[in-house]
N, C-alpha and C positions, 0 to 999 in steps of 0.2 A: 485817118485823125479822124473821128466824129466833131460835129458841128453842137454849138454850146447850145440851150435855149434857158431863159433866167425866168421864175415865175415871182410875182409879189404874192403876200402872205393875203393880209386883208383885200377881201374881196374876189381874191381867184381863189390861193389854197384853203381860205380858212373865212370864218362866217363871221368878223368882229361882232354884231352885234348878238349871236349864241351864246359869246361869253361872259357879257353885258346882262342878258336872261337872266342868267345863273348867280348874280350878285346880290345879297342883302339890301336890304333897304339903306341901311348902315354907313355900309361902306361903298354902294352909291351917293350918298350923302356926303360922304368922309371927303370922297374921292371926285366932288363935280367940278365939272369943267376941263377932269384931267385924270380922264376913266383910263386911259394910257399906265399909268401909273399904279393902277392895282395892282398887288406882288400876284405875280403867278395866273396872270389871266390869261395869258395865250393857251397855257392848258385847257383854261374853260372852254376854249372856243372847239365850234364843230366844224369838219372839214365839210366845204364847199360840195353840194352835189356830184357825184365821182368825179373827183380832183384826184381821188387816191389813185381812180382806175385809171384816169387820164395819165396821170404824171408817170405810173407805172408804164405806161403803152409808150411815151416819148422817151421816155428814157433806154428804151432797148435799141434807139435808134441816134440820141442823141447823148449827149455830156446833160445833165438838168441841175439847176445851181436855184438857188432861192436869195435873190435881193430883193430887199427891203430893210426901209430902217426901222429899227430897234428904238423904240423909248430911250431918249437920252438918260430920262433922270429916276429908270428903273430899272436896278442891278439884277433885278429875277428875272428878265426879259433874255431870250437870247441874244446876244453880242456879238460882234466879228469882227477883231482889229486890223 
């Protein structure tokens, strides 16, 4: 049985700020102080450098999971029940 490795999203797998940078000014103002509620925000984020390659390599030896808190007030973000 393989051991498990858990990854966080923000700052580990994806660059949260890269998604924010892609938002227009009006959206940034509308969601000021609650940017994690922007619809489809995670889809705008760029992967961290070499994150995809690292996870692929680690997945050859370990069970890989993403363990990250999704924004509770944003139904468009990935949620696990």
